[in-house]
C-alpha positions, 0 to 999 in steps of 0.5 A, a space after each residue: 231463877 237464873 243466876 250469873 256467877 262471875 269468877 266461877 273458877 275462884 275459891 268461892 265462885 267454884 263453890 257457889 255453883 253446887 250451892 246454887 244448884 242445891 237450891 234449885 237455881 239455874 247457873 250461868 258461869 261467866 269465865 275466861 276459860 270454860 276448860 278451866 271450869 271443867 277441870 275444877 268441877 265434877 262432870 255431874 255438876 259441870 253438865 248442869 251449868 251453862 258456861 259463857 266465856 267473856 271479859 269481866 271488865 267489859 260492860 257489854 259482855 256482862 250485860 249480854 250474858 245477863 240478857 241472853 240468858 234471862 238472869 234474875 241475879 248476879 253474883 260477882 266473885 271475880 277480882 281480888 282487892 290489893 292487900 296493902 294501901 300502896 298496891 292496886 288491882 283490877 277489882 274496882 274496875 270489875 265492880 264498876 263494870 258489873 254494877 253498870 251491866 246489872 243496872 243497864 240489864 235491869 233497865 232493859 228488863 224493867 226490873 232491878 236485878 239482885 246483885 251480890 258482891 264480895 267485900 271484906 270485913 274491913 267494911 263493917 262498922 265497929 260497934 259503938 262507933 261510926 268508923 269502919 274496921 278498915 280505919 283501924 286495920 288498913 288493908 284491902 282498902 279498895 273495897 271502900 271504893 266499891 262500897 262508895 259506888 254501891 251507896 249511890 245506887 238505890 234498890 229500885 235500880 239494883 238490889 245489891 248486897 256486899 258480903 264482908 267476911 274475914 278470912 275464908 277457908 275451904 272445909 273440903 276439897 270435895 265440891 258439893 252443895 250441902 252446907 251447915 247453914 250455921 253462919 250468924 249474919 248481920 248488917 252494918 256491924 259484925 255479928 257476935 262482936 265483943 266489947 272490952 273495957 279498953 275501948 275507952 282508952 284514948 286513940 288506941 282503944 278501938 284499935 285494940 278492940 278490933 285486933 282482939 276481935 278480928 281473929 275469931 271471924 274465920 268462916 268457910 268458903 262453903 258456908 259463905 256460898 250457901 248463905 248467898 245461894 239461900 238468900 238468892 233463892 229466897 229472893 229476900 229483901 233482908 240485906 238489900 242495899 246493905 253490907 253483911 257480916 258473917 260469923 261461924 260459931 264453930 270458927 270455920 271448923 267442920 
């Protein structure tokens, strides 16, 4: 199986490459600068990667990369959501581009592509409510627009998933494919969420529950990369058309 990775020089993207390779997947790295990617990867890993230089905001550029290399899956980690509600970034444009490119490439191939996107924990629902975490912790709100777009697209068009971690940290500066595989995952609501009596307090209860839980959801970049790679390799439908929360029982520690 061939996988196109956008944002391959980023913190998660560069770790996705060895993770994909360790699952016997072929990697096509879509980057602005091949020399930058070369400087980040060990030579033994870089020589196994097909590098495509292009613009992540160009539908034709992304679609051609998919079709020219006969990719079965796409993982986008390019772009970074603006943290504060009054700021903006190019992430929504990149997501729209990648989704459209995946849709059009799937139509040419007569088969929907597998697509993983990166969101944030704020997209997950607070257990016991119909409200997303971002309602109570209003940061990285641009991901709401991304999810709204995805929710208009059925699995027969694009087999999408959006990973929704909280804070991600590197386990090591050494890039290698092996990881612990220890992440707990769930769709819609965060795994291992704790409820508290003060949830029943009017207005402020859910807000304090979110604050009490948020700090424990640190995960490593390596574990998130391995989770995506394992799902792509398995060609699983478990999380298709779903938002996915992650939890590390070790709290991101080695």
